[in-house]
Backbone as CSV, one residue per row, in Angstrom:
resi,resn,N_x,N_y,N_z,CA_x,CA_y,CA_z,C_x,C_y,C_z
1,MET,6.883,50.580,-50.036,8.535,50.826,-49.929,8.521,51.519,-48.530
2,ASN,9.531,50.971,-47.842,9.707,51.552,-46.544,10.782,52.660,-46.585
3,ARG,10.375,53.706,-46.004,11.238,54.911,-45.760,11.892,54.934,-44.405
4,ARG,13.305,55.096,-44.352,13.885,55.225,-43.266,14.432,56.595,-42.861
5,ASN,14.356,57.290,-41.741,15.197,58.425,-41.663,16.699,58.239,-41.386
6,LEU,17.429,59.036,-42.236,18.785,58.873,-42.236,19.630,60.136,-41.847
7,THR,20.373,60.032,-40.690,21.131,61.219,-40.328,22.494,61.145,-40.651
8,ILE,22.898,62.248,-41.549,24.143,62.283,-41.977,25.008,63.362,-41.312
9,ASP,26.001,62.841,-40.498,26.776,63.883,-39.738,27.731,64.287,-40.556
10,THR,27.984,65.669,-40.851,29.029,66.480,-41.639,30.135,67.102,-40.860
11,GLU,29.858,66.807,-39.491,30.881,67.664,-38.596,31.369,66.911,-37.278
12,LEU,32.396,66.862,-36.954,32.968,66.507,-35.684,33.110,67.555,-34.635
13,ILE,33.099,66.958,-33.361,33.372,68.085,-32.074,34.657,67.610,-31.762
14,LEU,35.691,68.428,-31.536,36.743,68.260,-30.907,36.796,68.974,-29.480
15,LEU,36.711,67.750,-28.599,36.657,68.430,-27.100,37.669,69.340,-26.415
16,GLY,38.815,69.050,-27.107,40.087,69.981,-26.750,40.563,69.469,-25.436
17,PHE,41.216,70.577,-24.438,41.737,70.089,-23.350,40.715,70.350,-22.004
18,SER,40.176,71.426,-22.259,39.553,71.933,-21.096,38.288,72.827,-21.451
19,THR,37.355,72.840,-20.658,36.194,73.951,-20.912,36.251,75.012,-20.147
20,VAL,37.259,75.327,-19.202,37.585,76.374,-18.237,38.184,77.498,-19.089
21,LEU,37.713,78.683,-19.136,38.189,79.619,-20.022,39.567,80.255,-19.643
22,SER,39.853,80.300,-18.154,41.095,80.568,-17.800,42.135,79.584,-18.148
23,THR,41.890,78.482,-18.096,42.676,77.476,-18.662,43.095,77.385,-20.113
24,ASN,41.841,77.693,-20.940,41.966,77.801,-22.372,43.073,78.938,-22.797
25,ILE,42.796,80.082,-21.872,43.756,81.252,-22.279,45.076,80.803,-21.989
26,PHE,45.137,80.211,-21.026,46.843,79.980,-20.529,47.443,78.890,-21.499
27,LEU,46.561,78.004,-21.879,47.079,77.094,-22.914,47.294,77.709,-24.145
28,PHE,46.356,78.649,-24.647,46.651,79.387,-25.919,47.861,80.200,-26.057
29,ILE,48.124,80.742,-24.945,49.519,81.628,-24.801,50.536,80.675,-24.919
30,LEU,50.498,79.478,-24.280,51.619,78.604,-24.001,51.866,77.977,-25.721
31,PHE,50.882,77.435,-26.176,51.002,76.767,-27.389,51.231,77.938,-28.555
32,PHE,50.737,79.054,-28.490,51.084,80.006,-29.387,52.584,80.397,-29.398
33,LEU,53.199,80.553,-28.113,54.469,80.851,-27.917,55.274,79.709,-28.633
34,ILE,54.996,78.323,-28.296,55.758,77.183,-28.786,55.747,77.366,-30.428
35,TYR,54.383,77.711,-30.821,54.307,77.531,-32.352,55.236,78.348,-33.054
36,ILE,55.193,79.832,-32.564,56.058,81.101,-33.002,57.409,80.364,-32.940
37,ILE,58.034,80.034,-31.655,59.193,79.465,-31.678,59.524,78.435,-32.831
38,SER,58.687,77.429,-32.886,58.695,76.751,-33.952,58.909,77.036,-35.145
39,ILE,58.006,78.018,-35.591,58.029,78.619,-37.084,59.531,79.363,-37.219
40,PHE,59.720,80.261,-36.166,61.053,81.123,-36.477,62.211,79.991,-36.359
41,GLY,62.334,78.981,-35.525,63.354,78.283,-35.590,63.530,77.368,-36.633
42,ASN,62.518,76.785,-37.228,63.019,76.089,-38.489,63.130,77.010,-39.636
43,CYS,62.360,78.185,-39.810,62.840,79.069,-40.709,64.090,79.487,-40.732
44,PHE,64.698,79.647,-39.504,66.037,80.166,-39.189,66.847,78.812,-39.725
45,ILE,66.857,77.662,-39.541,67.550,76.525,-39.981,67.612,76.564,-41.798
46,LEU,66.369,76.897,-42.122,66.265,76.729,-43.667,66.982,77.810,-44.329
47,CYS,66.956,79.120,-43.670,67.646,80.300,-44.221,69.152,80.117,-43.997
48,VAL,69.712,79.570,-42.764,71.117,79.589,-42.658,71.688,78.652,-43.740
49,VAL,71.053,77.294,-43.987,71.618,76.424,-44.991,71.526,76.866,-46.287
50,PHE,70.400,77.956,-46.688,70.516,78.327,-47.756,71.575,79.280,-48.011
51,ILE,71.818,80.134,-47.327,72.695,81.413,-47.522,74.144,80.939,-47.411
52,ASN,74.590,79.790,-46.596,75.927,79.439,-46.218,76.268,78.216,-47.344
53,SER,76.986,78.616,-48.334,77.572,77.619,-49.370,78.116,76.420,-48.742
54,ARG,78.990,76.842,-47.504,79.722,75.668,-46.865,78.773,74.624,-46.328
55,LEU,77.515,74.837,-46.159,76.417,74.042,-45.593,75.736,73.243,-46.628
56,HIS,76.239,73.337,-47.783,75.561,72.744,-49.056,75.942,71.107,-49.214
57,ILE,75.842,70.380,-48.172,76.171,69.135,-48.194,75.152,68.325,-47.508
58,PRO,74.944,66.913,-47.906,73.980,66.048,-47.549,73.445,66.383,-46.115
59,MET,74.446,66.355,-45.039,73.824,66.475,-43.747,72.842,67.573,-43.499
60,TYR,73.287,68.794,-43.977,72.419,70.031,-43.800,71.389,70.119,-44.898
61,PHE,71.477,69.383,-45.913,70.285,69.337,-46.824,69.204,68.387,-46.159
62,PHE,69.660,67.281,-45.418,68.386,66.578,-44.778,67.996,67.433,-43.544
63,LEU,68.904,68.222,-42.937,68.549,68.911,-41.675,67.468,69.987,-42.279
64,SER,67.577,70.709,-43.400,66.714,71.495,-43.886,65.337,70.961,-44.192
65,VAL,65.394,69.917,-45.000,64.276,69.077,-45.135,63.485,68.485,-43.906
66,LEU,64.185,68.283,-42.742,63.478,67.945,-41.368,62.902,69.326,-40.998
67,SER,63.472,70.449,-41.084,62.990,71.691,-40.788,61.517,72.125,-41.510
68,PHE,61.638,71.726,-42.765,60.472,71.791,-43.720,59.244,71.085,-43.260
69,VAL,59.550,69.877,-42.890,58.721,68.676,-42.461,58.045,69.105,-41.290
70,ASP,58.939,69.789,-40.407,58.446,70.147,-38.933,57.654,71.303,-39.163
71,LEU,57.823,72.353,-40.172,56.723,73.489,-40.329,55.467,72.894,-40.618
72,CYS,55.508,72.071,-41.731,54.224,71.438,-42.210,53.574,70.616,-41.064
73,ASN,54.407,69.980,-40.090,53.722,69.187,-39.085,52.981,69.981,-38.003
74,SER,53.546,71.182,-37.388,53.098,71.819,-36.442,52.005,72.644,-37.197
75,SER,51.929,73.180,-38.475,51.063,73.871,-39.158,49.682,73.195,-39.562
76,SER,49.905,71.962,-39.429,48.663,71.001,-39.901,47.705,70.953,-38.725
77,ALA,48.017,71.165,-37.503,47.133,71.034,-36.412,47.202,72.315,-35.485
78,VAL,48.258,72.804,-35.229,48.147,73.881,-34.177,47.212,75.119,-34.398
79,PRO,47.179,75.711,-35.578,46.416,76.836,-35.733,45.072,76.403,-35.436
80,LYS,44.415,75.563,-35.817,43.075,74.796,-35.481,42.990,74.893,-34.076
81,LEU,43.949,74.221,-33.375,44.135,74.040,-31.856,43.944,75.382,-31.342
82,LEU,44.677,76.391,-31.826,44.745,77.775,-31.250,43.269,78.576,-31.141
83,MET,42.680,78.162,-32.365,41.151,78.894,-32.629,40.332,78.037,-31.590
84,ASP,40.488,76.861,-31.455,39.228,76.270,-30.883,39.627,76.630,-29.237
85,LEU,40.809,76.755,-28.713,41.024,77.216,-27.315,40.227,78.589,-26.983
86,LEU,40.058,79.591,-27.974,39.510,80.809,-27.741,37.962,80.905,-28.327
87,SER,37.706,79.955,-29.147,36.366,79.767,-29.622,35.251,79.018,-29.177
88,GLY,34.128,79.485,-29.217,33.252,78.541,-28.571,32.808,77.392,-29.608
89,ASP,33.028,77.510,-30.829,32.522,76.561,-31.845,33.828,75.698,-32.047
90,HIS,33.728,74.357,-31.553,34.947,73.428,-31.675,34.730,72.301,-32.818
91,THR,33.674,72.657,-33.629,33.466,71.626,-34.853,34.602,71.704,-35.705
92,ILE,34.736,70.526,-36.509,35.573,70.457,-37.735,34.656,69.573,-38.725
93,SER,34.850,70.052,-40.075,34.016,69.251,-40.757,34.938,68.044,-41.359
94,LEU,34.061,67.051,-41.834,34.520,65.579,-42.234,35.597,65.925,-43.314
95,LEU,35.314,66.780,-44.184,36.407,66.860,-45.240,37.620,67.472,-44.533
96,ILE,37.537,68.475,-43.887,39.007,68.986,-43.398,39.626,68.113,-42.400
97,CYS,38.726,67.152,-41.707,39.111,66.327,-40.398,40.004,65.166,-41.479
98,SER,39.403,64.792,-42.436,40.007,63.857,-43.316,41.383,64.383,-43.952
99,MET,41.306,65.489,-44.478,42.685,66.174,-44.951,43.644,66.243,-43.795
100,GLN,43.311,66.611,-42.503,44.098,66.703,-41.355,44.774,65.147,-41.212
101,ILE,44.076,64.475,-41.204,44.392,62.850,-41.019,45.512,62.563,-41.861
102,HIS,45.161,62.732,-43.270,46.017,62.143,-44.388,47.371,63.142,-44.286
103,VAL,47.397,64.361,-43.786,48.569,65.205,-43.822,49.488,64.831,-42.827
104,LEU,48.665,64.372,-41.634,49.607,64.122,-40.345,50.096,62.788,-40.584
105,LEU,49.463,61.799,-41.023,50.200,60.418,-41.293,51.225,60.666,-42.445
106,LEU,50.914,61.524,-43.441,52.182,61.521,-44.501,53.375,62.228,-43.887
107,ILE,53.199,63.215,-43.106,54.120,63.951,-42.435,54.913,63.055,-41.521
108,GLY,54.154,62.235,-40.684,54.744,61.289,-39.705,55.379,60.274,-40.486
109,ALA,55.048,59.536,-41.444,55.873,58.469,-42.116,56.906,59.352,-42.685
110,THR,57.041,60.435,-43.385,58.092,61.129,-43.923,59.145,61.428,-42.766
111,GLU,58.742,61.844,-41.673,59.844,62.390,-40.766,60.490,60.973,-40.370
112,CYS,59.865,59.820,-40.151,60.471,58.578,-39.731,61.361,58.273,-40.515
113,LEU,61.064,58.436,-41.953,62.083,57.864,-42.840,63.334,58.811,-43.025
114,LEU,62.943,60.055,-43.060,63.988,61.121,-42.919,65.113,60.829,-41.824
115,LEU,64.354,60.693,-40.519,65.432,60.428,-39.475,66.288,59.290,-39.677
116,ALA,65.738,58.111,-40.385,66.495,56.935,-40.616,67.548,57.286,-41.653
117,VAL,67.278,58.039,-42.735,68.330,58.427,-43.755,69.386,59.401,-43.172
118,MET,69.009,60.158,-42.129,70.007,60.977,-41.404,70.938,60.110,-40.629
119,ALA,70.348,59.032,-40.003,71.193,58.065,-39.269,72.407,57.440,-40.324
120,TYR,71.722,56.979,-41.372,72.631,56.334,-42.437,73.795,57.606,-42.858
121,ASP,73.274,58.732,-43.058,74.296,59.932,-43.448,75.288,59.919,-42.370
122,ARG,75.086,59.938,-41.180,75.992,60.063,-40.074,76.990,58.785,-40.042
123,TYR,76.437,57.589,-40.381,77.262,56.353,-40.426,78.168,56.441,-41.708
124,LEU,77.854,57.024,-42.797,78.672,57.177,-44.179,79.859,58.258,-43.612
125,ALA,79.391,59.155,-42.977,80.389,60.332,-42.780,81.346,59.946,-41.610
126,ILE,81.125,59.059,-40.891,82.011,58.525,-39.792,82.780,57.273,-40.066
127,CYS,81.998,56.155,-40.584,82.630,55.014,-40.804,82.949,54.721,-42.536
128,ARG,82.295,55.614,-43.318,82.911,55.413,-44.855,83.368,56.933,-45.238
129,PRO,84.196,57.407,-44.510,84.352,59.162,-44.864,84.889,59.039,-46.327
130,LEU,85.291,58.366,-47.196,85.718,58.336,-48.353,84.443,58.377,-49.406
131,HIS,83.282,57.799,-48.902,81.952,57.883,-49.475,81.224,59.086,-49.229
132,TYR,81.871,59.884,-48.592,80.968,61.121,-48.112,81.654,62.189,-48.181
133,PRO,81.203,63.449,-48.829,81.955,64.982,-48.734,81.992,65.420,-47.314
134,VAL,83.234,64.906,-46.479,82.978,65.368,-45.159,83.226,66.589,-44.693
135,ASN,83.823,67.647,-45.916,83.930,68.965,-45.599,82.290,69.259,-45.097
136,HIS,45.369,66.200,-29.480,44.071,65.785,-29.831,43.123,66.729,-29.684
137,PHE,43.366,67.775,-29.984,43.279,69.180,-30.401,43.354,69.130,-32.014
138,MET,43.355,67.753,-32.525,43.669,67.463,-33.829,42.842,66.209,-34.296
139,CYS,43.034,65.905,-35.451,42.217,64.742,-35.877,43.301,63.773,-35.995
140,GLU,43.404,63.068,-34.864,44.286,61.792,-34.710,43.753,60.575,-35.197
141,VAL,44.067,59.855,-36.189,43.360,58.765,-36.743,42.949,57.926,-35.751
142,LEU,43.666,57.447,-34.831,43.344,56.421,-33.638,42.072,56.885,-32.804
143,VAL,41.912,58.186,-32.766,40.757,58.751,-31.944,39.651,58.805,-32.820
144,VAL,39.839,59.248,-33.989,38.746,59.379,-34.876,37.878,57.976,-35.381
145,ILE,38.663,56.901,-35.468,38.026,55.607,-35.706,37.181,55.157,-34.662
146,LYS,37.590,55.601,-33.467,36.672,55.207,-32.358,35.264,55.613,-32.131
147,LEU,35.080,56.793,-33.272,33.603,57.431,-33.340,32.777,56.545,-34.195
148,ALA,33.580,55.728,-34.940,32.804,54.804,-35.903,31.888,53.773,-35.338
149,CYS,30.605,53.705,-35.984,29.644,52.771,-35.432,29.853,51.428,-35.744
150,SER,30.513,50.980,-36.938,30.823,49.633,-37.226,32.231,49.222,-36.444
151,ASP,32.349,47.836,-36.806,33.493,47.223,-35.983,34.915,47.927,-36.883
152,THR,35.665,48.220,-36.101,36.912,48.997,-36.689,38.151,48.096,-36.366
153,SER,38.047,46.656,-36.144,39.083,45.970,-35.731,40.109,45.822,-37.151
154,ASP,39.382,45.701,-38.088,40.185,45.585,-39.398,41.096,46.988,-39.603
155,ASN,40.437,48.184,-39.274,41.064,49.471,-39.247,42.237,49.614,-38.313
156,ARG,42.193,49.111,-37.213,43.024,49.015,-36.139,44.174,48.081,-36.462
157,ILE,44.090,47.031,-37.333,45.177,46.154,-37.779,45.815,46.868,-38.860
158,VAL,45.156,47.492,-39.894,45.879,48.180,-40.728,46.623,49.339,-40.296
159,ILE,46.126,50.156,-39.393,46.940,51.197,-38.729,48.099,50.866,-37.968
160,PHE,48.002,49.843,-37.123,49.015,48.968,-36.496,50.162,48.634,-37.510
161,THR,49.690,47.943,-38.643,50.543,47.367,-39.332,51.509,48.489,-39.990
162,MET,50.793,49.616,-40.652,51.266,50.879,-41.123,52.331,51.457,-40.245
163,SER,51.844,51.576,-39.090,52.862,52.265,-38.046,53.829,51.391,-37.641
164,PHE,53.732,50.096,-37.609,54.871,49.273,-37.287,55.838,49.425,-38.530
165,LEU,55.462,49.428,-39.829,56.328,49.563,-40.973,57.109,50.883,-40.827
166,SER,56.204,51.968,-40.717,56.735,53.401,-40.609,57.589,53.737,-39.424
167,LEU,57.433,52.996,-38.286,58.224,53.290,-37.188,59.242,52.315,-36.944
168,PHE,59.008,51.075,-37.073,59.907,49.945,-36.578,61.118,49.819,-37.524
169,PHE,60.835,49.747,-38.805,61.885,49.672,-39.791,62.892,50.685,-39.854
170,PRO,62.294,51.951,-40.074,63.404,53.074,-39.872,64.141,53.094,-38.424
171,PHE,63.342,52.847,-37.409,64.085,52.763,-36.145,65.174,51.682,-36.106
172,ILE,64.943,50.488,-36.559,65.940,49.458,-36.674,67.132,49.983,-37.813
173,LEU,66.826,50.641,-38.841,67.965,51.040,-39.647,68.701,52.071,-38.902
174,ILE,68.042,52.954,-37.983,68.848,54.074,-37.218,69.787,53.025,-36.248
175,LEU,69.091,52.231,-35.514,69.931,51.315,-34.599,71.174,50.788,-35.240
176,VAL,71.016,50.292,-36.424,72.106,49.594,-37.413,73.016,50.558,-37.340
177,SER,72.670,51.729,-37.948,73.884,52.804,-38.160,74.451,53.100,-36.789
178,TYR,73.780,53.120,-35.936,74.605,53.366,-34.622,75.675,52.511,-34.113
179,VAL,75.012,51.402,-34.387,75.949,50.192,-34.050,77.291,50.150,-34.621
180,CYS,76.961,50.403,-36.033,78.251,50.554,-37.077,79.111,51.750,-36.627
181,ILE,78.449,52.788,-36.064,79.146,53.975,-35.818,79.937,53.716,-34.550
182,ILE,79.120,53.235,-33.383,79.843,52.875,-32.215,81.059,51.823,-32.576
183,SER,80.727,50.863,-33.201,81.928,49.814,-33.551,83.229,50.530,-34.205
184,SER,82.746,51.394,-35.114,84.146,52.061,-35.684,84.816,53.116,-34.812
185,VAL,83.813,53.960,-33.902,84.333,54.849,-33.064,85.291,54.121,-31.773
186,LEU,84.967,53.061,-31.571,85.734,52.301,-30.627,87.043,51.904,-30.951
187,LYS,87.202,51.727,-32.401,88.543,51.529,-32.911,89.442,52.688,-32.847
188,ILE,88.914,53.817,-32.733,89.624,54.999,-32.574,90.431,55.216,-31.177
189,ARG,91.756,55.290,-31.434,92.555,55.352,-30.077,92.828,56.832,-29.803
190,THR,92.408,57.722,-30.556,92.617,59.059,-30.206,91.615,59.778,-29.628
191,SER,91.605,60.986,-29.347,90.655,61.920,-28.971,89.497,62.263,-30.069
192,GLY,89.734,61.693,-30.985,88.935,61.961,-32.412,87.616,61.281,-32.183
193,TRP,87.440,60.348,-31.194,86.177,59.660,-30.869,85.003,60.702,-30.526
194,SER,85.560,61.553,-29.504,84.358,62.341,-28.984,83.927,63.161,-30.043
195,LYS,84.772,63.767,-30.862,84.410,64.773,-32.113,83.433,63.951,-33.189
196,ALA,83.802,62.632,-33.254,82.940,61.820,-34.107,81.501,61.571,-33.535
197,LEU,81.396,61.434,-32.034,80.092,61.071,-31.577,79.344,62.448,-31.297
198,SER,80.095,63.667,-31.147,79.458,64.748,-31.079,78.525,65.452,-32.374
199,THR,78.814,64.719,-33.387,78.087,65.063,-34.598,76.905,64.225,-34.665
200,CYS,76.689,63.313,-33.714,75.216,62.353,-33.599,74.363,62.764,-32.417
201,THR,75.024,63.667,-31.577,74.017,63.708,-30.361,72.810,64.607,-30.728
202,SER,72.936,65.486,-31.526,71.560,66.224,-32.023,70.536,65.224,-32.455
203,HIS,71.123,64.320,-33.598,70.144,63.452,-34.161,69.512,62.371,-32.968
204,ILE,70.448,61.823,-32.205,70.069,61.052,-31.357,69.091,61.506,-30.300
205,THR,69.188,62.758,-30.046,68.065,63.425,-29.114,66.793,63.688,-29.922
206,VAL,66.961,64.034,-31.046,65.781,64.158,-31.978,65.085,62.864,-32.166
207,VAL,65.648,61.728,-32.463,65.103,60.431,-32.680,64.209,59.877,-31.245
208,ALA,65.086,60.048,-30.201,64.503,59.771,-28.966,63.163,60.397,-28.836
209,LEU,63.101,61.743,-28.971,61.829,62.584,-28.679,60.762,62.119,-29.733
210,TYR,61.185,61.866,-31.036,59.978,61.734,-31.876,59.734,60.249,-32.124
211,PHE,60.570,59.322,-32.114,60.092,57.804,-32.154,59.686,57.340,-30.864
212,GLY,60.126,58.107,-29.607,59.549,57.708,-28.422,58.213,57.927,-28.485
213,SER,57.481,59.070,-28.670,56.303,59.557,-28.470,55.603,58.753,-29.652
214,GLY,56.258,58.596,-30.717,55.393,57.854,-31.874,54.936,56.711,-31.511
215,MET,56.094,55.999,-30.915,55.769,54.549,-30.523,54.732,54.311,-29.297
216,VAL,54.921,55.201,-28.525,53.757,54.953,-27.456,52.408,55.437,-28.047
217,THR,52.150,56.227,-28.885,50.966,56.390,-29.410,50.339,55.246,-30.328
218,TYR,51.193,54.859,-31.358,50.759,54.055,-32.355,51.004,52.482,-32.244
219,LEU,52.156,52.180,-31.383,52.484,50.772,-30.928,52.177,50.344,-29.664
220,GLY,51.859,51.336,-28.750,51.444,51.227,-27.296,50.143,50.411,-27.041
221,PRO,49.880,50.055,-26.072,48.403,49.381,-25.814,47.381,50.228,-26.072
222,SER,46.323,49.924,-26.584,45.246,50.887,-27.159,43.940,50.333,-26.170
223,SER,43.191,51.389,-25.872,41.849,51.014,-25.213,41.016,52.314,-25.328
224,ASP,39.852,52.132,-24.897,38.872,53.121,-25.208,38.813,54.254,-24.276
225,VAL,39.754,53.989,-23.340,39.791,55.062,-22.261,41.131,55.949,-22.385
226,SER,42.086,55.587,-23.408,43.347,56.101,-23.630,43.334,57.285,-24.545
227,SER,42.252,58.104,-24.691,42.121,59.162,-25.609,42.898,60.469,-25.118
228,ASN,42.913,60.334,-23.790,43.571,61.532,-23.177,45.016,61.398,-23.140
229,GLN,45.615,60.221,-23.026,46.994,59.731,-23.014,47.519,60.061,-24.443
230,GLU,46.668,59.399,-25.517,47.122,59.885,-26.730,47.251,61.281,-27.259
231,LYS,46.210,61.997,-26.608,46.256,63.559,-26.961,47.345,64.249,-26.414
232,TYR,47.912,63.672,-25.177,48.789,64.566,-24.745,50.391,64.155,-25.215
233,VAL,50.265,62.714,-25.356,51.640,62.403,-26.027,51.796,63.006,-27.464
234,SER,50.660,63.107,-28.211,50.762,63.570,-29.544,51.428,65.245,-29.354
235,ILE,51.334,65.799,-28.103,51.881,66.974,-28.342,53.345,67.099,-28.394
236,PHE,54.057,66.071,-28.270,55.507,65.926,-28.171,55.829,65.904,-29.751
237,TYR,55.270,65.078,-30.737,55.589,64.897,-32.123,54.998,65.974,-32.935
238,VAL,53.954,66.802,-32.344,53.304,67.569,-33.512,53.643,69.063,-32.896
239,ILE,53.866,69.353,-31.785,53.898,70.563,-31.143,55.379,70.761,-30.888
240,LEU,55.929,70.122,-29.788,57.144,70.167,-29.135,58.385,69.946,-29.953
241,SER,58.131,68.828,-30.696,59.218,68.309,-31.451,59.683,69.289,-32.655
242,PRO,58.651,69.858,-33.483,59.025,70.949,-34.351,59.749,72.265,-33.894
243,MET,59.535,72.517,-32.563,60.131,73.518,-31.820,61.353,73.494,-31.387
244,LEU,61.604,72.080,-30.853,62.988,71.540,-30.325,64.030,71.205,-31.326
245,ASN,63.456,70.688,-32.557,64.573,70.199,-33.565,65.378,71.232,-34.008
246,PRO,64.958,72.421,-34.285,65.891,73.309,-34.585,66.843,74.057,-33.604
247,ILE,66.237,74.026,-32.373,67.265,74.460,-31.330,68.385,73.579,-30.996
248,ILE,67.810,72.075,-31.208,68.681,71.031,-30.615,69.924,71.196,-31.557
249,TYR,69.630,71.222,-33.033,70.638,71.131,-34.062,71.434,72.652,-33.950
250,SER,70.814,73.653,-33.533,71.509,74.990,-33.770,72.620,74.915,-32.233
251,LEU,72.117,74.615,-31.261,72.958,74.710,-30.093,74.295,73.819,-30.122
252,ASN,73.954,72.730,-30.842,75.016,71.816,-30.950,75.836,71.761,-32.246
253,ASN,75.813,72.743,-33.089,76.345,72.824,-34.405,77.168,74.172,-34.530
254,ARG,78.511,73.799,-34.617,79.433,74.986,-34.847,79.168,75.857,-36.175
255,GLU,78.870,75.161,-37.386,78.718,75.851,-38.672,77.390,76.814,-38.488
256,VAL,76.477,76.081,-37.858,75.195,77.050,-37.874,75.491,78.128,-36.977
257,LYS,76.140,78.092,-35.801,76.297,79.254,-34.998,77.155,80.239,-35.640
258,LYS,78.352,79.831,-36.359,79.053,80.557,-37.052,78.408,81.359,-38.162
259,THR,77.379,80.830,-38.907,76.660,81.548,-39.782,75.797,82.587,-39.100
260,PHE,74.961,82.081,-38.085,74.110,83.083,-37.075,74.914,84.358,-36.936
261,LEU,76.053,84.116,-36.415,76.883,85.243,-35.876,77.546,85.997,-36.928
262,ALA,77.734,85.536,-38.003,78.374,86.203,-39.251,77.010,87.107,-39.719
263,SER,75.775,86.579,-39.791,74.851,87.315,-40.494,74.347,88.532,-39.561
264,THR,74.445,88.383,-38.342,74.167,89.374,-37.434,75.244,90.552,-37.233
């Protein structure tokens, strides 16, 4: 009976952004501030929608769900990133890594579909008003599979297919919604067209940020040397997007600003 030495790896090493302490301290302060702004911004949106009964309509319901998803999105990876920036131990267990991958994929798909539903909501509000009450610092799946010793071509095909379905079809629904919106707005001969489009600018900005970075990561060209590119691009949809979304919606929304001023 032949005996073989088997090595079972139970941890992965996250290389992070830099090995220079001063750089890591700067990045820690930067990402910590972004994370705090993201937490407070999204919690602010949730509180505003909850306490203001006038905001209990589909548009703000979806906005509050987006804020909750963004909270989960940033909290799934940023705390570990912050610990790694100041810690000498950059390891992560396979179990935690697997959990992080599944959470990020679930949240990513949820946000894509949610943004598509929000586009359809804007379409109903503008084009069908009678149907609407008008009143790598983390475990990124593409990076982790590169560590596998076996052939991962099938995995890459599955990931690309799922990413295509999660990103492309919601994006097409968004485009169709806005084509219908623009078609209807162009028929408006009064100044009302500017007010109609102003309700969509926040959503368009969020879509551009989230889908743009997501498509670059999952549908763009892949290579063995693109890990750094994937790592930096993922900053947009995991760290920056959850921070910017509540800011974008707050600054461009009269009802949210009224509620904030009334509460203060």
